[in-house]
Every structure is written in C-alpha cells, then in structure tokens.
N, C-alpha and C positions, 0 to 999 in steps of 0.2 A: 504494500500500500504506500502511495506517495505521501509526502508531507501535507500537500493541499487536501488530499482525500481524508487523511487522518484528522486534520483540523475541522473540516466540514462534518465528518462523522461525529466527532465529539461535541461540536456546537449544537448539532441537531439533537443529540442525546440530552445535553444540558437544557435546551429550550423545552423539552418534554418533561423535565423533572424539577422545574424551578420551585414548585410548591412542596417539594419533598426534601428530606435531608439528603445532602449530597456529600459523599466522601471523596476526597481527591483521588484515592486509589481506584474508586469506581470509574472515574473519568479516565484515568490512565489505562485501565483495562480496555475500555471502549476504543482507545486509540491504537492498541496493539503495539505500542512502543514502551520502552522502559520509562519509569517515572521521570528520571532526570532528563532524558533525551526529549520526551514529550513536552515537559514544562519549558525547556529551552526553545523548541521550535514554535510553541504556542505564543510565548512572549515575543519572539521575533516576528511572527506573521501577523498577530492581532494587535500587538503593541501594549499588552498588559498581561498580568499573570492570570492563570485559570481562576484562582480565588477572586481576584478583582473583577474579572468578567462576570462570574456568577453573581457577585454582590451587585454590580451595576445593573444587570438584567432584572434582578429581583426588585431593585429600587425603581426602575423604569416601569415595570409592571404595576408596582404599588402606586406610582404617580398617576397612571392611567385609571386605576380604580378610585383614587381620590377625586378625580375629575368627572368620571362617568358613572359612578355609583354613589350610594349614600351609606356605604358600609362604614362602621366605626374604625377609627385609626388603629386601635388596638387589634381588632380582628384582622385588618389588612397586614399589620406587622407580623402577627402570628402565622398567617397564611404563607408568608414568604420567609418563614424560618428565622425571624428575629426573636430573641429570647424575651424581649420586653419592648414596650412602647418607647422607653427612653433610649434603648440601643438603636431602635429603628430611626428615631428622630435625629440622633447623632450622625448616623450614616446618610440619612436623607439630606441633611443640611450640607454635607460635604459636596454633594452633587448639584443640588438645586438652590443652595444658599438661602433657604427659608425652611422653617419647621413645617411639617406636613399640614397642620391646620391652617396656617397662613397661606401656604401654597395653594391649598384647595380653594380658599376664599378669593385670593388674588387672581388666579388663573381662570376661575369660573366667571368672574366679573369681566375679564378681558374677552373671553369667548362670547359672552352675551352681548357686549358692546359691538363686536364685529358683526354678529348676526343682526342686531337691530339696525345697523348702518348699511347692511347689505354690501359689505365691502368685498370686492373681488381681490383675492390675494395673488398677486403676481409672484413668481419665484425669482427673486433678485439674482441676476447674473445668468439665468438659464433661458433657453428658448426651445421650441419644438421644431424639428425638421424631419426629413425622411421622404419616402415615396408618396405617402398619403397622410400627411400630418393632420388634415382636416377630419380624418376618420378616428382621431384619438383626442384625448384631453389629458391635461396634467394639472396638478395643484398641490396644495399643502394638506397633509393629513395629521390631525392631532390625536388620533386614537390608535393608529397603527404606528408605533414608534419604537425604534431600537435604542436610541439614547437621546437625552434632551427632551424637548417638548414637541417636536414635529418631524415628520419625514416628507419626502416628495413622492408623488405617485404618477404613473403613466398608465392610462387605461384605454382600451379600445371602445369605440362607440358603434360604428357601422362598418365593420370589415367584411369585404366581399370575397377576397382571395387570401389564401394562406401566405402568399409572398408579399403582401402589402405590409408596410412597416412604418414606424415612427421612432424618433429618438428625442429624448430630453437631453440637451447638450450644452457645452460651452466651447469656446475657442480662445486660445491664449497665444501671445507672441512667444516664439521659441528661444529668443535671444538669451534669457537667463538660464536656459537648460542645455545649451549646446555642449556636446561632449560628455553628457551625464547619462546615467541609466536611471530611469524614472519608474516608480511604482505607483499605479493608481489602484487603490483598494477601497472596499466599503462593504456594507451589509445590504443584502437584497432579500425581499420577501416576495413570493409570487402566488397568484391565484388563477387557476384555469388557463395557463399559458398554452395555447394550442400548438404553436410552431416552435418558437424559441425566443429566449431573452438572454441578456447578459450585458456586462460592462463592455465598452469598446474604447479604443484609443487609436488615433492615426497621426502620423507625422508627415508633413508635406514640405517640399521645397518652395522657393519663391515662384517657380514656374509651375507649381501645383503637381509636381511629380510625387507619387507616393513613395515614401522612404521606409516607413515602419508602420505595421498595422496588426491589430488583434481585436476581434469581436467575440471571442469565446465560442466561435462556431464549432470548434472541436471539443467543447465541453459545455454544451448549452444548458440553460435552465428551462425546464419544461414542467407543465402541470402545476400543482399546488405545493408550495414549500414554505416552511417557517423561515425566519430570519437566519441567514448564514453569511459567511465571509467569503469574498471573491476578490481576485487581484489580477492585474495586467502589468507586465514589466516590459518596457521598450527602451532601446537606446535612442538618443536624440543626436543625430549626426551633425557635423559642423555646418553643413549646408541647409539645415532645417530653417523653416520660416514660421510655420504655424503648428500648433498642437491642438487637436480636436479630441473631445472625449465626452462620454455620457453613458446613458443606459438605453439599450435598444429593445424594442418589443416588436416582434414579427407575428402577424396574425392576431387572433383574438386573445384577450386575457387582461390581467392587471398586474403591475409590479410596483413595489415600493423600494425606495432608495434612501439610505441614511448612513451617517458616519463616514463620509468619503475622506480619503487622505491622498495627497499628491506629494510624493517625497522622493528624494534621491536615495538610491541603494548602492551597495558595493558592486563592483563589476564581477565579483564571484557569484552573485545571484543570477541564475539563468533567466534569459528573456523568454517571453511567450509569443514573440513575433511569428506570425503565420507566413510561411514561405509560399510564394506563388510560383509554382514550378511550371515552366513552359517547355514542352517536349519539341525539340527541333527535328525536322525531317532530314534524312540523309541526302535527299535530292528532290527537285520539284515533282509534284504528284498531281494527277488528274487535272491537267491544265485545260482540257476541253470540257470538263464537268460531265463526262459520259460514264465514268466509272461508278 
C-alpha cells in the first residue's frame, strides 16, 4: 500500500469513529505501517499529528452541532469524547477563539443576518470555468465543513452528458514559484459523483504551452465519500508564466473543498505530473485514407 493510500484509508476510518474512543494503535493498524513510520508520514502529508487531526475533526463536528442543533454543550462535549465541558471549552477556544456558548450565539446571529439581507456570497478569489460552467453552481457551505467555519462546494444542476464538466479555480503568476516543486493539497468530500472529480493543477508558459499538469485522472474521486486528503505535486519550470488550479467535477454530483494548502516541497518528493505520451510512427501511413 502506498503512503497516499494509507493516509486516505486511515482518515476514512477516523471520520467513521469520531464519536467513539479512538486509540492511536487502532489507527496505526488500519494503516498497515509501523506506528513510528505511520505517524511520520501522516505528519508530513497532512501537516499535523494523528492526535491533533482527530481532536480538530471532533471540534469541527461539535461546532456544527452548536450551530445547527439545540443540543446542550455538555452533551455535545461528551458525544465527541471530551471528559468534561471544561476540557471541551479549552480545546474549542484554541481553534475558534471563543467559548462554545458565545460561538453559538455569535455565529447564529451572523447567519440570520445574511439570510435576512438575502446576501449572495461570492467566493473571494475563485471563479467557475470549464466546458459547461452554466450547468453547475458553486458557493459557500457552513454545514459541511472540514475545518473552520465554511467550505466551498461545486454542484451540478442540469448535466446532459457525462463528459460535461466545470471547475472552481484560481490562476496565479508563476514568477514567485519558478524552479520550485509545489504541492497543492486539501480535503474533499463528494456526493453522487457520476464520472469523476479531483484536484487539478497546470503550469503554462507565456505562449500558453502546457508545461506540467495533473487532474487526478489516474486516481479519480467517484461516488459518495467522506472528507479525505488529496494532493498534487508539480515542478514549476523557469519558463513558466501562469499556474492554474482548483477542483474539477465531471458529470453529475456535488463536491466540497476545504483546507487547501499551496506550498513548496523538497525535490525528493515525487511529482504527480501526468505524462502525455505521443506514439511516433516509423514512416508515413495511409496517406490516401483508403486503409
């Protein structure tokens, strides 16, 4: 099993057991690696320890219950394996900078005000593109969240063919990244994805020649899946001009995106660049089109 597969396997297992007592040894067994080795690769890939990840996800789930249910704070704390309301409050404040009761009151007021004003939330810095962008919609979701208070989503509306697609994307100038190896990573959740979805990134020259590219076509996200971690790693050549990246949805379905990182990695980390192989003929063939 590869490192990426091990990380995805264990995160999926963790997501299914957040309301239960989790022992680190249980997580290690799911990964099929030694305890030391797994903890090292998890920290490297996800950017935090396994224990920190579990605590973060429990607190985020608790925050959503504070906003979207009327459950008591103590009951929520116990559901997510905190030994007391005081312990839960201390952990909650480290992430959301407010105690749970104040967070519930403040955030609910903000949500109500936006609904009353019928505010349309644009996603700052992002736009929709693709073959049929008008067949899809995107927006902010405050209930399906991996970390923080919101995620972005991309959802099909009226898709006619399985090869129609849209992407929620950004473009940046490549100047600051030339000569570096860049990792785009984040968390994705999917629902009823018919064809495929995934992160993507491409690097183009000033003449719009494709230099580097990966859209996870060889490791697609399909169907319905809980939050999990995905990554793309590409080199940025010296003749690069633009870097484009985002999340792709082909065909029907819905995907959520949260916790993106765009960072330089060591050159020892292998890239995920998809090679486009062109088979050259030995000689001219079928020049009269009769064959």
